[in-house]
PAFILUM-337969 format. One record per residue (C-alpha): x, z negated, y. Coordinates in nm, 4 decimals. Last residue first. Layout:
N
DRENMI       px       pz       py
DRENMI        X        Z        Y
...
***
This chain:
318
DRENMI       px       pz       py
DRENMI   1.0959  -5.0142   2.9379
DRENMI   0.8466  -4.8490   3.1720
DRENMI   0.8960  -4.5163   2.9905
DRENMI   0.7592  -4.6427   2.6584
DRENMI   0.4766  -4.8169   2.8363
DRENMI   0.3452  -4.4901   2.9778
DRENMI   0.3847  -4.4234   3.3476
DRENMI   0.0765  -4.3626   3.5586
DRENMI   0.1027  -4.2821   3.9281
DRENMI  -0.2053  -4.3243   4.1449
DRENMI  -0.3865  -4.1224   4.4103
DRENMI  -0.7425  -4.1916   4.5276
DRENMI  -0.9424  -3.8794   4.6130
DRENMI  -1.1149  -3.8326   4.9492
DRENMI  -0.8536  -3.5892   5.0821
DRENMI  -0.8836  -3.3604   4.7775
DRENMI  -0.9600  -3.0325   4.9600
DRENMI  -0.6101  -2.8822   4.9357
DRENMI  -0.6378  -2.7781   4.5710
DRENMI  -0.3372  -2.8321   4.3369
DRENMI  -0.1836  -2.4983   4.2414
DRENMI  -0.2475  -2.2886   3.9311
DRENMI  -0.5545  -2.0848   4.0322
DRENMI  -0.4508  -2.0837   4.3990
DRENMI  -0.1476  -1.8717   4.3065
DRENMI  -0.3872  -1.6110   4.1740
DRENMI  -0.4075  -1.5039   3.8096
DRENMI  -0.4903  -1.1354   3.7582
DRENMI  -0.7142  -1.0726   3.4611
DRENMI  -0.6825  -0.9673   3.1002
DRENMI  -0.9115  -1.2223   2.9417
DRENMI  -0.8527  -1.4248   2.6279
DRENMI  -1.1634  -1.5927   2.4882
DRENMI  -1.1776  -1.8268   2.1913
DRENMI  -1.4923  -1.9627   2.0283
DRENMI  -1.4577  -2.2924   1.8478
DRENMI  -1.7139  -2.4168   1.5947
DRENMI  -1.6595  -2.7789   1.4969
DRENMI  -1.8215  -2.9787   1.2192
DRENMI  -1.7547  -3.3477   1.2057
DRENMI  -1.8056  -3.6201   0.9470
DRENMI  -1.7363  -3.9575   1.0972
DRENMI  -1.6792  -4.3059   0.9605
DRENMI  -1.3452  -4.3040   0.7786
DRENMI  -1.2306  -3.9710   0.9183
DRENMI  -1.3633  -3.6216   0.8742
DRENMI  -1.3060  -3.2605   0.9642
DRENMI  -1.5062  -2.9418   0.9180
DRENMI  -1.3812  -2.6150   1.0605
DRENMI  -1.4874  -2.3008   1.2432
DRENMI  -1.2406  -2.0968   1.4488
DRENMI  -1.3213  -1.7935   1.6662
DRENMI  -1.1519  -1.5081   1.8502
DRENMI  -0.8056  -1.4898   1.6873
DRENMI  -0.6635  -1.1634   1.8159
DRENMI  -0.5689  -0.8734   1.5839
DRENMI  -0.6900  -0.6307   1.8562
DRENMI  -0.8837  -0.4007   1.6241
DRENMI  -0.9982  -0.6293   1.3424
DRENMI  -1.0619  -0.9261   1.5722
DRENMI  -0.9546  -1.2319   1.3753
DRENMI  -1.1992  -1.5093   1.2776
DRENMI  -1.0624  -1.8275   1.1167
DRENMI  -1.2579  -2.0605   0.8867
DRENMI  -1.1651  -2.4032   0.7604
DRENMI  -1.3829  -2.6079   0.5247
DRENMI  -1.2167  -2.9370   0.4301
DRENMI  -1.5428  -3.1378   0.4317
DRENMI  -1.7261  -2.8779   0.2229
DRENMI  -2.0630  -2.7788   0.3624
DRENMI  -1.9395  -2.4309   0.4588
DRENMI  -1.8419  -2.3712   0.0930
DRENMI  -1.5611  -2.1162   0.0677
DRENMI  -1.3059  -2.3957   0.0577
DRENMI  -0.9486  -2.4155   0.1769
DRENMI  -0.8118  -2.1051   0.3381
DRENMI  -1.1100  -1.9143   0.4711
DRENMI  -1.0329  -1.5984   0.6667
DRENMI  -1.2981  -1.3884   0.8414
DRENMI  -1.1646  -1.0502   0.9530
DRENMI  -1.3597  -0.9325   1.2524
DRENMI  -1.5624  -0.6263   1.3488
DRENMI  -1.6888  -0.6390   1.7052
DRENMI  -2.0395  -0.6791   1.8510
DRENMI  -1.9838  -1.0387   1.9569
DRENMI  -1.8851  -1.1186   1.5984
DRENMI  -1.9461  -0.8772   1.3090
DRENMI  -1.8138  -0.9694   0.9670
DRENMI  -1.5328  -0.8574   0.7352
DRENMI  -1.4217  -1.0681   0.4401
DRENMI  -1.1232  -1.2709   0.3313
DRENMI  -1.1314  -1.5730   0.1040
DRENMI  -0.8319  -1.7862   0.0134
DRENMI  -0.7007  -1.8427  -0.3386
DRENMI  -0.4315  -1.5769  -0.3452
DRENMI  -0.3983  -1.6288   0.0296
DRENMI  -0.2598  -1.9726  -0.0515
DRENMI   0.0808  -1.8080  -0.0755
DRENMI   0.0590  -1.7388   0.2967
DRENMI   0.0154  -2.1100   0.3629
DRENMI   0.3456  -2.2008   0.1984
DRENMI   0.5141  -1.9071   0.3751
DRENMI   0.4189  -2.0065   0.7279
DRENMI   0.1872  -1.7668   0.9138
DRENMI  -0.1006  -2.0032   0.8406
DRENMI   0.0287  -2.2640   1.0843
DRENMI   0.0602  -2.0557   1.4007
DRENMI  -0.2517  -1.8524   1.3172
DRENMI  -0.4549  -2.1658   1.2502
DRENMI  -0.3308  -2.3345   1.5682
DRENMI  -0.4269  -2.0421   1.7888
DRENMI  -0.5312  -2.2569   2.0822
DRENMI  -0.2236  -2.4806   2.0629
DRENMI   0.0172  -2.1884   2.0202
DRENMI  -0.1625  -2.0150   2.3078
DRENMI  -0.0983  -2.3117   2.5328
DRENMI   0.2673  -2.3098   2.4337
DRENMI   0.3082  -1.9484   2.5455
DRENMI   0.5035  -2.0373   2.8580
DRENMI   0.5249  -2.4129   2.8902
DRENMI   0.2159  -2.6258   2.8737
DRENMI   0.3123  -2.9917   2.8905
DRENMI   0.0577  -3.1700   2.6727
DRENMI   0.2062  -3.5115   2.7236
DRENMI   0.4793  -3.6330   2.4910
DRENMI   0.7558  -3.6500   2.7493
DRENMI   0.5376  -3.8740   2.9670
DRENMI   0.5041  -3.8951   3.3420
DRENMI   0.1498  -3.8901   3.4700
DRENMI   0.0370  -3.8287   3.8262
DRENMI  -0.3270  -3.9371   3.8514
DRENMI  -0.5610  -3.8025   4.1171
DRENMI  -0.8933  -3.9909   4.1167
DRENMI  -1.2354  -3.8851   4.2433
DRENMI  -1.4255  -4.0664   3.9633
DRENMI  -1.6294  -3.7606   3.8588
DRENMI  -1.3790  -3.5047   3.9874
DRENMI  -1.0833  -3.6355   3.7903
DRENMI  -0.7595  -3.4569   3.8874
DRENMI  -0.4687  -3.5081   3.6479
DRENMI  -0.1194  -3.4167   3.7684
DRENMI   0.1427  -3.3541   3.5014
DRENMI   0.5043  -3.4665   3.5002
DRENMI   0.7439  -3.3764   3.2186
DRENMI   0.8682  -3.0661   3.3994
DRENMI   1.0180  -2.7562   3.2360
DRENMI   0.7143  -2.5392   3.3083
DRENMI   0.4991  -2.6740   3.5860
DRENMI   0.1894  -2.8852   3.5747
DRENMI  -0.1721  -2.9237   3.6771
DRENMI  -0.4439  -3.0851   3.4657
DRENMI  -0.8093  -3.0651   3.5686
DRENMI  -1.1073  -3.2890   3.5117
DRENMI  -1.4680  -3.1800   3.5046
DRENMI  -1.7660  -3.3769   3.6270
DRENMI  -1.9053  -3.0906   3.8369
DRENMI  -1.8778  -2.8500   3.5423
DRENMI  -2.1481  -3.0297   3.3456
DRENMI  -2.3622  -2.7461   3.2044
DRENMI  -2.1193  -2.7226   2.9061
DRENMI  -1.8805  -3.0126   2.9135
DRENMI  -1.5609  -2.9940   3.1091
DRENMI  -1.1837  -2.9617   3.0769
DRENMI  -0.9713  -2.7425   3.3070
DRENMI  -0.6050  -2.6694   3.2374
DRENMI  -0.3811  -2.5429   3.5165
DRENMI  -0.0392  -2.3842   3.4799
DRENMI   0.2823  -2.2995   3.6615
DRENMI   0.5778  -2.1186   3.5034
DRENMI   0.5086  -1.7753   3.6492
DRENMI   0.1320  -1.7906   3.6058
DRENMI  -0.0813  -1.9739   3.3509
DRENMI  -0.4498  -2.0657   3.3610
DRENMI  -0.6222  -2.2349   3.0670
DRENMI  -0.9923  -2.3134   3.0488
DRENMI  -1.1425  -2.5722   2.8152
DRENMI  -1.5118  -2.5988   2.7342
DRENMI  -1.6871  -2.8731   2.5433
DRENMI  -2.0205  -2.8477   2.3637
DRENMI  -2.1810  -3.1539   2.2116
DRENMI  -2.3947  -3.2461   1.9145
DRENMI  -2.5522  -3.5625   1.7841
DRENMI  -2.6871  -3.6877   1.4529
DRENMI  -2.7534  -4.0597   1.4188
DRENMI  -2.8581  -4.1488   1.0661
DRENMI  -2.5046  -4.2413   0.9508
DRENMI  -2.2702  -4.0956   1.2099
DRENMI  -2.2945  -3.7168   1.1825
DRENMI  -2.1102  -3.5480   1.4667
DRENMI  -2.1535  -3.1800   1.5556
DRENMI  -1.8922  -3.0287   1.7860
DRENMI  -1.9418  -2.6954   1.9610
DRENMI  -1.6145  -2.5775   2.1090
DRENMI  -1.5743  -2.3189   2.3826
DRENMI  -1.2164  -2.2086   2.4388
DRENMI  -1.0853  -2.0169   2.7378
DRENMI  -0.7660  -1.8307   2.8110
DRENMI  -0.6200  -1.6772   3.1244
DRENMI  -0.2786  -1.5162   3.1374
DRENMI   0.0350  -1.4805   3.3447
DRENMI   0.4013  -1.4164   3.2766
DRENMI   0.3281  -1.2888   2.9252
DRENMI   0.5737  -1.3941   2.6546
DRENMI   0.3126  -1.5918   2.4592
DRENMI   0.1024  -1.2774   2.4277
DRENMI   0.3797  -1.1107   2.2282
DRENMI   0.4053  -1.4088   1.9935
DRENMI   0.0264  -1.4246   1.9467
DRENMI   0.0120  -1.0545   1.8621
DRENMI   0.2936  -1.1036   1.6147
DRENMI   0.0938  -1.3904   1.4590
DRENMI  -0.2227  -1.1796   1.4349
DRENMI  -0.0341  -0.8878   1.2790
DRENMI   0.1451  -1.1175   1.0365
DRENMI  -0.1851  -1.2814   0.9402
DRENMI  -0.3559  -0.9476   0.8780
DRENMI  -0.0575  -0.8107   0.6864
DRENMI  -0.0403  -1.1315   0.4841
DRENMI  -0.4032  -1.0804   0.3868
DRENMI  -0.3470  -0.7196   0.2870
DRENMI  -0.0381  -0.7916   0.0768
DRENMI  -0.2013  -1.0928  -0.0903
DRENMI  -0.5238  -0.9000  -0.1579
DRENMI  -0.3338  -0.6077  -0.3053
DRENMI  -0.1441  -0.8520  -0.5272
DRENMI  -0.4662  -1.0315  -0.6247
DRENMI  -0.6421  -0.7003  -0.6973
DRENMI  -0.3375  -0.5972  -0.9035
DRENMI  -0.3543  -0.9123  -1.1156
DRENMI  -0.6211  -0.8256  -1.3740
DRENMI  -0.5692  -0.4486  -1.3871
DRENMI  -0.1921  -0.4929  -1.3897
DRENMI  -0.2160  -0.7532  -1.6653
DRENMI  -0.4340  -0.5144  -1.8675
DRENMI  -0.1949  -0.2255  -1.8010
DRENMI   0.1002  -0.4448  -1.8953
DRENMI  -0.0789  -0.5492  -2.2153
DRENMI  -0.1510  -0.1843  -2.3025
DRENMI   0.2113  -0.0920  -2.2360
DRENMI   0.3325  -0.3850  -2.4465
DRENMI   0.1007  -0.2847  -2.7325
DRENMI   0.2185   0.0765  -2.7122
DRENMI   0.5798  -0.0353  -2.7149
DRENMI   0.5110  -0.2585  -3.0160
DRENMI   0.3500   0.0347  -3.2002
DRENMI   0.6527   0.2512  -3.1271
DRENMI   0.8825  -0.0256  -3.2449
DRENMI   0.6768  -0.0656  -3.5623
DRENMI   0.6932   0.3090  -3.6265
DRENMI   1.0634   0.3095  -3.5475
DRENMI   1.1176   0.0243  -3.7932
DRENMI   0.9133   0.2005  -4.0608
DRENMI   1.1171   0.5178  -4.0120
DRENMI   1.4403   0.3229  -4.0032
DRENMI   1.3464   0.1527  -4.3302
DRENMI   1.2478   0.4819  -4.4921
DRENMI   1.5749   0.6370  -4.3787
DRENMI   1.7653   0.3372  -4.5083
DRENMI   1.5925   0.3684  -4.8452
DRENMI   1.6654   0.7388  -4.8584
DRENMI   2.0311   0.6731  -4.7781
DRENMI   2.0384   0.3940  -5.0363
DRENMI   1.8803   0.6221  -5.2960
DRENMI   2.1302   0.8959  -5.2133
DRENMI   2.4121   0.6442  -5.2484
DRENMI   2.2784   0.5287  -5.5860
DRENMI   2.2536   0.8884  -5.7111
DRENMI   2.6098   0.9562  -5.5971
DRENMI   2.7298   0.6387  -5.7715
DRENMI   2.5518   0.7308  -6.0928
DRENMI   2.7140   1.0754  -6.0835
DRENMI   3.0570   0.9241  -6.0114
DRENMI   3.0117   0.6752  -6.2940
DRENMI   2.9180   0.9553  -6.5340
DRENMI   3.2081   1.1748  -6.4207
DRENMI   3.4559   0.8860  -6.4496
DRENMI   3.3284   0.7892  -6.7980
DRENMI   3.3726   1.1492  -6.9084
DRENMI   3.7235   1.1532  -6.7525
DRENMI   3.8134   0.8291  -6.9314
DRENMI   3.7072   0.9704  -7.2651
DRENMI   3.8639   1.3131  -7.2005
DRENMI   4.2070   1.1747  -7.1191
DRENMI   4.4722   1.4224  -6.9895
DRENMI   4.3343   1.5183  -6.6526
DRENMI   4.1871   1.1724  -6.6020
DRENMI   4.5343   1.0173  -6.6417
DRENMI   4.6858   1.2295  -6.3651
DRENMI   4.4080   1.1305  -6.1234
DRENMI   4.4451   0.7643  -6.2228
DRENMI   4.8239   0.7667  -6.1680
DRENMI   4.7906   0.9467  -5.8343
DRENMI   4.5281   0.7011  -5.7151
DRENMI   4.7437   0.4071  -5.8199
DRENMI   5.0248   0.5329  -5.5968
DRENMI   4.7828   0.6043  -5.3122
DRENMI   4.6381   0.2550  -5.3172
DRENMI   4.2815   0.2077  -5.4345
DRENMI   3.9613   0.1966  -5.2264
DRENMI   3.8421   0.5548  -5.2471
DRENMI   3.4917   0.4557  -5.3633
DRENMI   3.5372   0.6602  -5.6810
DRENMI   3.8825   0.5029  -5.7335
DRENMI   3.7425   0.1549  -5.6792
DRENMI   3.4823   0.2205  -5.9514
DRENMI   3.7431   0.3800  -6.1765
DRENMI   3.9881   0.0888  -6.1534
DRENMI   3.8793  -0.0959  -6.4667
DRENMI   3.8612   0.2359  -6.6523
DRENMI   4.2203   0.3151  -6.5514
DRENMI   4.3517  -0.0175  -6.6803
DRENMI   4.1625   0.0121  -7.0087
DRENMI   4.2817   0.3686  -7.0529
DRENMI   4.6462   0.2611  -6.9866
DRENMI   4.6141  -0.0189  -7.2393
DRENMI   4.4620   0.2190  -7.4883
DRENMI   4.7603   0.4565  -7.4673
DRENMI   4.6420   0.8053  -7.5474
***
């Protein structure tokens, strides 16, 4: 047998076993192995070694895949456990956010529907406590709102001091309001675009300031940090919402009471301050379903002894 041919074949045996030689060379090698025992023995030994190596690689890959799957399974279990823990920790906050937003949405929708009424009566009673240094005083002011078919009357007076009240009359779409002061017996017609002109529903927006403001998205997100609880007020269950601080002594304390059944804001408690005054106000809100008479929103006829004047703010004089 030609040694050069054997040497060539033996150099190509590994490629031949792995089927990576050209067809012409493959035919030559196959023919040579049939006639050369030495090369054929080497081929059989190399093929056996190669088969053993492939089996080892397959086994190794299987072991690797098995370990990888075990690690992946363990990782999945860890992720599931972490998700459950996160869910347990944050689910109360999510439930709280959904519930609180539902309460606010319901109260705001109630306010919007009330604002479309053609007539209504509303009343607020505010207790204000002022602390100026060592002087501690308190006062109670009452405001009544009458609205009917575009006309309105607002009455301001202190508790037990109705005789010294003053009243504001106006009409929707007008920038003129008539002030009637019963203590000084003066009727003052005021023209000012920035006056508290009470168009339909605007009074309720003023009264329900918390509901109007807290329905906005940036305030809704604060529900995660706000406090909600249920308390009894005037014999009815109410949601009590606190947005800023849960400490009643805190200067930014703000509390809103919403009737659980009617979704109406029935009370507001808040602390405010300026440079010299710390104030605590407790406002009770009443909305009554009653018929409003024309006389309730029209200027009385028995004001003959009152002096009449017309006030125009400086901005309008120019």
